[in-house]
N, C-alpha and C positions, 0 to 999 in steps of 0.2 A: 503493499499500499506504500503510495508516494506523501501525500498530502502536500502537495503542487497544486493545486490547483487551484487558477488567477484568482483572488477578489474584488470583487467588482462591482460597481451595481447593476451589472447587465447581470450580476452571476454573485450575490452578495453569501454570506454566512449569517449564524448566528449564535449568541452566548446565552444560555441559558443558570443565572444561582439559584443555587436552592440553599436557606437561610434556617438553622434550626433558630427557632425563635421561645422556643423553649423556656419554661421559668426558669431554670439552672441559668440561661445566660441571664441572667442578673449577679451572677457570681463576678468577681472581680477577677486578674489574669495574676500571675504570680510575683513572686516580690520584686523581679525583677520588674514587671510594667507599674505604673502609676492605677492611683484607687478609680478609674473608670472601669463600668461592666463589662465584660464580653462583649454584648450587644451590643451598645456605642462605640465599643473601638470597631467592631464590623460594620455598624451603619456606617463610622468615616470611611476605613476600608472600600467600600461599595461603590460608596458614592464619589469615590478618590477617582474610584475605578472607572466608573462612567464619566467624569469628566473628562480622565485620562482618554477616554474613545471614542466621545466627543473630538478632541486638540487631531487624533490621530488622522478622525473624517474630516476634517473644516480644510476645504480650500476654495479657492481665493472668488468662486462663486458660492458658497455656503458649505453646509454639511452636505457628503456624499450620501447614497445608504447603502454603505461595505457592508454593516452589519444589521439583525436583529436581537436586540435581547431581554430577554425572557429574566426576571422573579420572582421567587417563589417562596415566600412565608413558610415556615408548619411549626404549627405549635396550635392555640387552641383552634384553630384553622388550617387549614390548607391554599393554595389560591395565593393571585398580585402579591405582592408588594410592593409595587407604586406609590405612592403619595400622588397629594396631589388629583391636578386633570387627569393624570395617566392613572389611578386609582382603580386597580380590575381588569388594564386592559395587561394583553397576556404578553405575544413579542409583541413589539414596537420596533419601526423603523427607529433608527440613529438620532436623524433628523431629526422626528418629534419628541425624543430627551434636551435634543442638546435645546429643543425652542420650549420647550414646557417645565422647567423643572419646577417642583414644589416652593418653594421659596431660596433667598439667597441668604446666608449670613453673613455675618460678619466674624471671622474668626484673626485669632492672632497669631502671626513663623514668628522664629530665629532666627535671626539672618546674623550674616558676620557682619559687624559694621568698619571693618577694613583696617582695621587697630588692633583686633588681637580677642577681640569682643563681639557678646552679642545684643541686636537692637533687637524689637517687638515692633511689627508691621501686618499692621490691617492687611487681611485679601479677602478677596467675594470669596465663599464658596458653595458653592451651587449643591441643595438637598431633593435626590428623589423618594429617598429610603429613609424611613425611618424607625427605631430601632425600637423590638416588640418581645419581650420575656414572661411570657409567659402558657401555663398548659404541661402538655406532654409533648412528647417527641415523636408525631406522625412520620416517622422518613418515607417507607413504606411509599404509601400517601404521593408524599413530594416524589418521588421518583418514580413512579407510575403517571401522576400526569407532566410531570418533564418525559417523560418518553413519548405520550399519548400528544405535548408539541413538537416534538426531533418527528414522530411519527412525520406531524400533516406540513411542515417545512421540509423535508426529503422527500415527500407527494409532487411539489412545487416544485424542487430547485435540487434535480438529482445529479448534477453534476458540480455540485460548492464543499467549498473546503467544509470535511466533517464540523458540524456542528458541537461544540462544546459545550457540556455541564458539567459544573463546581459547587462540589453541596462543603457546608461547612458548618460545623457539629461541635456540638460539648460533650455530645452522650447519648447514653443503644435508645434503637430505634423500640415504639413504647407500642407498634402495630402489626408484630413477629417480627421475620427475618429480611432482612431490607436486600439479601446475596442475586435471589431469585428477579428480582423487580432491576438490583444492577444487572445484573445482565445480561436480561430484558433490553436496554439500551446500545449498554457493550457489543450486544450484536447484531444495531442499526448500520445503519453502510452510506454513503452514498458513492459514486461512479469513482472518488479523488482517496477513502479510505472510512472505517469505520467511525464511528461516533465516539469519542474519544469523554473520558468520567476519570476527573479528579476529584480526591477529598483530601478535606485539610481538619480535622480531629484537634477542639481549643482544650484539649484535655485539662483537668486540673491532678492528674497525678504526678506523681514530685519527679519524675523520672525525666533527666536529660529530652530533648528535644531532639527528631531522627526529621530529617530532609529529604526527599527522593529518594527511599532506600532501595533498592534492589533483593531482598530479602526477607522476609518476618520474626528472622530470628532475634533481632534486638527491641522488640516488641511486648510491653511490659505485660499488656491482660488481652484477655481474646477477641474484645471488642478491636484494641486497635487492629489486632490481626485480620479481624471480617474487613472493618475500611479499606488494610490494606491491598487484598483479594478483591476487592469492590474495585480499583482505580484501573485504569488505563496505563499500561505502556506508556514512557514520554518518545514520542516520536521523535526520529531523530535528529533533525532540527530545532526541537525545545532541548533537547538534551546538550545541545553545542551551546543554546541559550545558558542552559541553569550553570554550564562550566564553564563558558563567560566569567559567568557570579559569582565562581570561588566555591559550586557547590561538587563534593567528589560525586561522579555519577557514572554509570557502563551501560551496555542493551538492554540491561534487565531491569533497569530504575523504570520505576510509576510514579505517576504524579499523585504523593500521597505525603502530607505532611502530618508530625504527629506532635503534642502539645504546642503548639506553636506559641509563639506571643506575635504581637499585631505586626512588631517588623515583618516577622515572618511571612502573615500574612499576605502582605502586601507586596512583599518583593513573588509569593507565589503565586495570586493573580497576574501580577506580571505578566514571566515567566510565561504561565499557563495563555494568556490571553493576546502572545506577538508573537502572533503570523509573519513569514517572509516574506508574502509574496500580495502584500497591496497594490491593487493599482488606483 
């Protein structure tokens, strides 16, 4: 499988993000992280990613629809997690995402002051996704919904760069074994390759972070091993990107991160959403 199809307005691709919104996402990260909750930190990571995708698709004449994007939350309910005027939408063209944030917040960003110190600079931060932490972890339902969206997409775009589904969770599924639903997603394919399913595990386990492993031997529990097994191998070009970022990879490396802090989540999302053939 080549993963080499050109991504263009005539042949777009899609991303689907599955976001755990269960009650445990109200917990904070480990001691190396601020007191912010997992839900808040993941919310910022997803909004930053959406902004970066908009910028990747921005040309002189406007934002080109190279991508359609879905954000599915799963907790008390399973469904579209967009806020504002995009609420309830499934796969949204990136130009509409660019034009319809729910709101713009003023944030403070630390920058080099040119004299060895740091200064705070005010930036505009668009919000499309608001954090939620309530209920159980119906991961199977979320995977089944993602599979349905991907099937519909492939029926309309059979020659596309394969869709990428990224699942971010901190706990075990409460609605059954998600392995079968994950396998059903990975079995789908376009003419260019199999659909990719990646997983980010925001564990509270005291073990060290494990990023882009090629085996489950070092993972501390059965659920972490299950998420590893559910994850697709990284295509060659993504392995190359990960290697350039300093990660140790092999032909068996999978799109999986365990015990990730928010910095690792952001790096993972960047590597997992950086196709090399955007036109």
